N, C-alpha and C positions, 0 to 999 in steps of 0.2 A: 481358430483360436484368436481371441481378441486381446490386443495389447493394451494394458492399462496406461492411461495418460497421466503425466506428471501434473498434479493439481496444486502443487505447492505454491506456484507463482500465479495462481488464478485468484480473483477476488472471492472473499468468503461470505459476502452478504452482510458485512458490518454496517452499522449505522453511523459510525464515526471512524475516520482514519486520521492518524497522525503521521506526519512526514518529517524526517530529519534529513535535510538536504546536504549534499556534499558535492565535490567537483565531479565525480564520476559514479559514486554509489549513493543510493537513497535507501534509508531504512524506513519501512512502512509498518505501522501497527494498526490493526483493525479491532474495534471493540463493538459489542452489541449495545442495545438500549439500556442495559443495567450496568454497563462498564466492564463486563467480562471480556478478557482478551481472547479473541478468536484467531488472530493471525499475527505473526511477526516475521517479516521477510526482508531480504536485501534485494534491491533491483538496481540494475545499471541504468544509466541515463536513457538509453534507447528503449528500455522496457517500461518505463514509467507511464508514458502516454497510452500504450497498449493495455496496461493493467487497469488504469482508470477508465478507459473507453469501454471496457467490459464489466465494470462495476455498476452496481445499482446506485441510485441517488443516495448520497451520504454527505454528512458534514465533514470537511477536510480542514485540519489545522496544520499549519506549516511554521517551522521555527523562523525567527527573524533575529539577526544579529547586526551589530553596527557596520560590519564590513559588507553586508549584503545590500545596503541601501545606497 
């Protein structure tokens, strides 16, 4: 019997990802080429690099605020 893998935190093949950064939690949203939301997830700091290392090439937008500069 094969155990199903949790695919919730795997990249969904989006063409654009938006990232809302925080101290320890990152909110990531992926959309396709027509703007349909494909994925909304929360990742901890340690999982962000692994997530994007496994993602296909995509445009990534990240928030910027006065305190982050």
